[in-house]
C-alpha positions as CSV (number, residue, x, y, z in Angstrom):
1,X,-4.9,53.1,76.4
2,X,-7.3,50.1,75.9
3,X,-9.8,50.3,73.1
4,X,-13.0,48.7,73.9
5,X,-14.9,46.5,71.5
6,X,-18.3,48.3,71.0
7,X,-20.6,46.0,69.1
8,X,-23.1,47.7,66.7
9,X,-25.0,45.1,65.3
10,X,-25.2,41.2,64.9
11,X,-26.5,39.3,62.0
12,X,-27.6,35.8,62.2
13,X,-27.2,33.6,59.0
14,X,-29.1,30.3,59.0
15,X,-27.5,27.8,56.7
16,X,-27.8,24.2,55.8
17,X,-25.0,22.3,54.1
18,X,-25.2,18.8,52.6
19,X,-22.5,16.5,53.6
20,X,-20.5,14.7,50.9
21,X,-21.2,11.5,52.6
22,X,-23.2,10.6,55.8
23,X,-21.3,10.7,59.1
24,X,-22.5,7.8,61.2
25,X,-21.9,7.4,65.0
26,X,-23.6,5.0,67.5
27,X,-26.1,8.0,68.1
28,X,-27.2,8.4,64.6
29,X,-26.6,9.4,61.0
30,X,-25.8,13.1,59.9
31,X,-26.3,13.8,56.2
32,X,-27.1,17.4,56.3
33,X,-25.6,20.0,58.7
34,X,-27.4,23.1,60.1
35,X,-25.5,26.2,61.3
36,X,-26.1,29.5,62.7
37,X,-23.3,31.8,61.5
38,X,-22.6,35.0,63.5
39,X,-21.6,38.1,61.7
40,X,-20.7,40.8,64.4
41,X,-20.0,44.4,63.3
42,X,-18.4,46.8,65.6
43,X,-18.8,50.7,65.5
44,X,-15.7,51.0,63.4
45,X,-17.1,48.8,60.7
46,X,-14.9,45.7,61.5
47,X,-16.5,42.3,61.1
48,X,-16.0,39.2,63.3
49,X,-17.4,35.8,62.5
50,X,-18.6,32.8,64.7
51,X,-20.4,29.5,64.2
52,X,-22.8,27.7,66.4
53,X,-21.8,24.1,66.4
54,X,-24.7,22.4,68.0
55,X,-26.6,19.7,66.1
56,X,-30.2,19.6,65.3
57,X,-30.9,17.1,68.0
58,X,-29.4,16.8,71.6
59,X,-27.5,13.7,71.1
60,X,-24.0,15.1,71.7
61,X,-25.0,17.7,74.5
62,X,-28.4,18.9,75.6
63,X,-28.1,21.9,73.1
64,X,-29.5,22.0,69.7
65,X,-29.6,24.7,67.0
66,X,-33.0,26.0,68.2
67,X,-31.9,26.1,71.8
68,X,-28.9,28.1,70.9
69,X,-30.8,30.4,68.8
70,X,-33.2,31.2,71.8
71,X,-30.5,31.8,74.2
72,X,-28.5,34.1,72.0
73,X,-31.7,36.0,70.8
74,X,-33.2,36.3,74.2
75,X,-30.3,36.7,76.6
76,X,-26.8,36.8,75.3
77,X,-27.0,39.2,72.3
78,X,-28.8,42.0,74.3
79,X,-26.1,41.8,76.8
80,X,-23.4,42.1,74.2
81,X,-25.1,45.0,72.5
82,X,-25.2,47.2,75.5
83,X,-21.9,46.1,77.1
84,X,-18.5,47.4,75.8
85,X,-15.9,44.6,75.8
86,X,-12.2,45.3,76.7
87,X,-11.0,41.6,76.0
88,X,-12.8,38.6,74.7
89,X,-12.2,36.8,78.1
90,X,-14.8,39.3,79.6
91,X,-17.5,37.5,77.5
92,X,-17.5,34.4,79.7
93,X,-17.8,36.5,82.8
94,X,-20.7,38.5,81.1
95,X,-22.6,35.3,80.2
96,X,-21.7,33.4,83.6
97,X,-25.3,34.2,85.0
98,X,-26.5,31.5,82.5
99,X,-25.9,27.8,83.4
100,X,-24.3,25.8,80.6
101,X,-25.6,26.7,77.1
102,X,-22.0,26.6,76.2
103,X,-22.4,26.3,72.4
104,X,-24.7,29.4,72.2
105,X,-22.0,31.3,74.3
106,X,-19.1,30.0,72.3
107,X,-20.7,31.1,69.0
108,X,-20.8,34.7,70.0
109,X,-17.6,34.7,71.9
110,X,-15.7,33.5,68.7
111,X,-16.9,36.4,66.8
112,X,-15.6,38.7,69.6
113,X,-12.2,37.0,69.4
114,X,-12.1,37.6,65.6
115,X,-12.9,41.3,66.1
116,X,-10.3,41.5,69.0
117,X,-7.7,40.1,66.6
118,X,-8.5,42.5,64.0
119,X,-8.5,45.5,66.4
120,X,-5.1,44.5,67.6
121,X,-3.9,43.7,64.0
122,X,-2.9,40.2,64.5
123,X,-4.0,36.7,63.5
124,X,-6.6,35.0,65.7
125,X,-3.9,32.3,66.3
126,X,-1.4,34.8,67.7
127,X,-4.1,36.5,69.7
128,X,-4.9,33.2,71.4
129,X,-1.3,32.4,72.2
130,X,-0.5,30.2,69.3
131,X,3.1,29.3,68.4
132,X,2.8,26.9,65.4
133,X,2.9,27.9,61.6
134,X,1.6,24.4,60.9
135,X,-0.6,21.9,62.6
136,X,-0.8,18.2,62.2
137,X,-4.3,16.8,61.5
138,X,-6.0,13.5,61.8
139,X,-9.2,12.0,60.4
140,X,-12.5,10.8,62.1
141,X,-14.2,8.1,60.2
142,X,-17.8,7.4,61.0
143,X,-19.4,3.9,61.3
144,X,-19.3,2.1,57.9
145,X,-21.6,-0.4,56.4
146,X,-18.9,-2.9,55.9
147,X,-15.4,-3.5,56.7
148,X,-14.4,-2.9,53.1
149,X,-16.0,0.4,53.0
150,X,-14.1,1.2,56.2
151,X,-10.8,0.1,54.6
152,X,-11.3,2.2,51.7
153,X,-11.7,5.2,54.0
154,X,-8.6,4.4,56.0
155,X,-6.6,3.8,52.7
156,X,-7.8,7.2,51.5
157,X,-6.6,8.9,54.8
158,X,-3.3,7.1,54.6
159,X,-2.8,8.2,51.0
160,X,-3.7,11.8,51.9
161,X,-1.2,11.7,54.6
162,X,-3.3,12.3,57.7
163,X,-1.4,11.7,60.9
164,X,-3.7,9.5,62.7
165,X,-7.0,7.7,62.1
166,X,-10.0,7.8,64.5
167,X,-12.9,5.3,64.2
168,X,-16.2,5.2,65.9
169,X,-16.9,1.9,67.7
170,X,-19.9,0.4,69.3
171,X,-20.3,-2.6,71.8
172,X,-21.6,-4.9,69.0
173,X,-18.6,-5.2,66.9
174,X,-15.7,-3.4,68.4
175,X,-13.1,-5.8,69.3
176,X,-13.2,-7.9,66.0
177,X,-13.2,-4.6,64.0
178,X,-10.2,-3.1,65.8
179,X,-8.3,-6.4,65.6
180,X,-9.0,-6.6,61.9
181,X,-7.8,-3.0,61.4
182,X,-4.7,-3.7,63.4
183,X,-3.8,-6.9,61.4
184,X,-4.3,-4.9,58.1
185,X,-2.6,-1.7,59.4
186,X,-0.2,-2.6,62.1
187,X,1.6,0.7,62.3
188,X,-1.1,3.5,61.8
189,X,-1.7,5.8,64.7
190,X,-5.2,4.6,65.6
191,X,-7.7,5.6,68.2
192,X,-11.3,4.5,69.0
193,X,-14.1,6.8,69.9
194,X,-16.9,5.1,72.0
195,X,-19.2,8.2,72.3
196,X,-20.3,7.0,75.8
197,X,-21.2,3.7,74.6
198,X,-20.0,1.6,77.5
199,X,-20.5,1.3,81.2
200,X,-18.1,0.4,84.1
201,X,-19.6,-3.1,83.9
202,X,-17.7,-3.4,80.6
203,X,-14.2,-3.0,82.1
204,X,-13.3,-6.6,81.5
205,X,-14.2,-6.2,77.8
206,X,-12.3,-3.0,77.5
207,X,-9.1,-4.5,78.9
208,X,-8.9,-6.6,75.9
209,X,-8.1,-3.4,74.0
210,X,-4.8,-3.0,75.6
211,X,-3.1,-5.4,73.2
212,X,-4.1,-3.2,70.2
213,X,-1.7,-0.4,70.7
214,X,-4.3,2.3,70.4
215,X,-3.5,6.0,71.0
216,X,-6.6,6.2,73.2
217,X,-10.0,5.2,73.8
218,X,-12.1,8.4,73.7
219,X,-15.1,8.8,76.0
220,X,-15.9,5.2,76.9
221,X,-18.2,6.0,79.7
222,X,-21.2,8.4,80.2
223,X,-20.4,12.3,80.1
224,X,-21.2,12.5,83.9
225,X,-19.0,9.7,84.8
226,X,-15.7,11.4,85.6
227,X,-15.4,9.3,88.8
228,X,-16.2,6.0,87.1
229,X,-13.5,6.9,84.3
230,X,-11.1,7.0,87.2
231,X,-11.8,3.3,88.1
232,X,-11.7,2.5,84.5
233,X,-8.5,4.3,83.6
234,X,-6.8,2.6,86.8
235,X,-7.4,-0.7,85.0
236,X,-6.5,0.0,81.5
237,X,-3.0,0.5,80.0
238,X,-4.7,2.3,77.0
239,X,-5.0,6.0,77.8
240,X,-8.5,7.2,78.1
241,X,-9.3,10.6,76.4
242,X,-12.2,12.5,77.8
243,X,-14.5,14.5,75.4
244,X,-18.1,14.8,76.5
245,X,-17.2,14.9,80.2
246,X,-15.2,18.2,79.9
247,X,-17.5,21.2,79.9
248,X,-15.3,23.6,81.8
249,X,-11.8,24.2,83.3
250,X,-13.2,22.7,86.7
251,X,-14.1,19.4,84.9
252,X,-10.7,19.3,83.6
253,X,-9.1,19.8,86.9
254,X,-11.3,17.1,88.5
255,X,-10.6,14.6,85.9
256,X,-6.7,15.2,86.1
257,X,-6.7,15.2,90.1
258,X,-8.7,11.8,90.0
259,X,-6.6,10.3,87.2
260,X,-9.7,9.8,85.2
261,X,-7.9,10.2,81.8
262,X,-4.4,10.7,80.3
263,X,-5.6,12.8,77.4
264,X,-8.3,15.6,76.9
265,X,-10.1,16.5,73.7
266,X,-10.7,20.3,73.8
267,X,-13.7,21.6,71.6
268,X,-14.4,25.3,72.2
269,X,-18.0,24.9,71.6
270,X,-18.5,22.2,74.1
271,X,-16.6,24.2,76.9
272,X,-18.2,27.6,76.2
273,X,-15.6,29.4,74.0
274,X,-12.1,29.9,72.9
275,X,-11.1,31.7,76.3
276,X,-12.1,28.5,78.4
277,X,-10.5,26.3,75.8
278,X,-7.2,28.3,76.3
279,X,-7.6,28.0,80.1
280,X,-8.0,24.3,79.8
281,X,-5.1,23.9,77.5
282,X,-2.8,25.9,79.9
283,X,-3.7,23.9,82.9
284,X,-3.2,20.6,81.0
285,X,0.1,21.9,79.6
286,X,1.3,22.7,83.2
287,X,0.1,19.2,84.3
288,X,1.7,17.4,81.3
289,X,-1.7,16.1,80.0
290,X,-1.7,16.1,76.1
291,X,-4.6,17.7,74.5
292,X,-5.9,17.8,70.9
293,X,-8.7,19.7,69.2
294,X,-11.8,17.9,68.5
295,X,-14.2,18.4,65.5
296,X,-18.0,19.1,65.2
297,X,-18.4,18.8,61.5
298,X,-17.9,22.6,61.1
299,X,-18.0,24.8,58.2
300,X,-14.9,26.7,57.3
301,X,-15.7,29.4,59.8
302,X,-15.6,27.1,62.8
303,X,-12.7,25.1,61.1
304,X,-10.8,28.4,61.0
305,X,-11.1,28.9,64.8
306,X,-10.1,25.3,65.4
307,X,-7.0,25.8,63.4
308,X,-6.0,28.9,65.4
309,X,-6.8,27.1,68.7
310,X,-4.7,24.1,67.6
311,X,-1.7,26.3,67.1
312,X,-1.3,26.4,70.8
313,X,1.9,24.7,72.2
314,X,0.0,22.0,74.3
315,X,-2.0,20.5,71.3
316,X,0.5,17.7,70.7
317,X,-1.8,15.2,69.2
318,X,-3.2,15.6,65.5
319,X,-6.8,17.1,65.8
320,X,-10.0,16.3,63.8
321,X,-9.4,19.3,61.6
322,X,-9.4,17.9,58.2
323,X,-9.7,19.8,54.8
324,X,-12.9,21.4,53.7
325,X,-13.3,18.9,50.9
326,X,-13.5,16.2,53.3
327,X,-17.1,17.0,54.2
328,X,-18.2,19.7,51.7
329,X,-18.4,20.0,47.9
330,X,-18.3,23.8,48.6
331,X,-17.4,25.6,51.7
332,X,-18.3,29.2,52.8
333,X,-14.8,30.5,53.1
334,X,-12.0,31.5,50.7
335,X,-9.6,29.9,50.3
336,X,-10.9,26.7,51.5
337,X,-9.0,24.7,54.3
338,X,-6.5,22.3,52.5
339,X,-4.1,19.8,53.9
340,X,-0.6,18.8,52.7
341,X,0.8,15.6,53.8
342,X,-1.5,15.7,56.9
343,X,-0.7,19.3,57.9
344,X,-2.6,22.6,57.6
345,X,-0.7,25.9,57.4
346,X,-1.8,28.4,60.2
347,X,-2.5,31.8,58.7
348,X,-0.3,33.6,61.2
349,X,0.4,36.4,58.6
350,X,-3.3,37.3,58.2
351,X,-5.5,39.3,60.3
352,X,-8.3,37.7,62.2
353,X,-9.4,34.1,61.4
354,X,-7.3,34.3,58.2
355,X,-10.0,33.3,55.7
356,X,-12.5,35.5,53.6
357,X,-16.2,34.7,54.0
358,X,-17.8,33.9,50.6
359,X,-21.0,35.8,50.8
360,X,-22.4,34.1,47.6
361,X,-22.1,30.8,49.4
362,X,-23.7,32.2,52.4
363,X,-26.6,33.1,50.5
364,X,-26.6,29.9,48.4
365,X,-26.9,27.8,51.6
366,X,-29.2,30.0,53.4
367,X,-32.5,28.4,54.8
368,X,-34.2,31.6,56.0
369,X,-33.9,35.4,56.0
370,X,-30.9,36.9,57.9
371,X,-31.8,38.3,61.4
372,X,-30.2,41.5,62.5
373,X,-30.0,42.7,66.1
374,X,-29.0,46.3,67.1
375,X,-29.5,48.3,70.2
């Protein structure tokens, strides 16, 4: 007999964590990270955890921490509190009346998945269909003030053992920078993240990347440009990886059918939750499209969900799931996420997300009182 998940109350924790060093992209500079952490309690006293990965400004998607708070408080939380959930997949159907707002949806759905894994006495990784006890991880390096600063970051990543290096690029200095990196590090697995910094008129320029033996160029064109990515990919030997263009399984299907990319970056927050992320993974696996798990500068809670997701068999490219100490002096989980020679152990033998929440750290990084929602 199926046991339904009856949610008794939901707590929202509002945090701000200072990054060890600024993370710079072509869109701006992140020095502090705001989070809404979801603590969801069922009627049996079990607690599930989720994290809202939106930024404070709408540079990555249209969502922000404030818009997510509004959508969760006014629309999604009231529905969850009055609707028993049989399986976490039901959450996306429950929230389907609302267009997009994927990061708000994903934060709550993640906590439901954690509760479900606990209810079924298994790790989140196994509940999602994970098969790996260890995942490979890469590193994402933001724009640096100088080449020497960038080389130091790359050297650090190589010494730690990260399995691939991703650098942010912009139109001003991309090709000379990539060529310099390749001359200095001819064999490292290297990818370039454009964050939609180009247009189709730059195709001839991007063709010059083909001799650099890049793993991929991530999201060179706009996030609405699946059709234009098709035209660009048909000209390039270098694989295009789509990130911001993929908000749903339908987007992934369209991109694959058109030949708009050869690789897809899956972020559960961007696509509306772990259930949709698994559906995209399954479709890509069936159609032989490699996928990897992107990062959103998460705290340990979001990182734990990413580790579980990346344990699925189709995640064949190292993801942006680095150690806690890469970004934070102190994380809010125990133990913190650690890497060993570029790998992270998946806590398959633990129940739920596999990490304990450090409530003292939650309190330390809190910026406003906890908000509690009940029926």
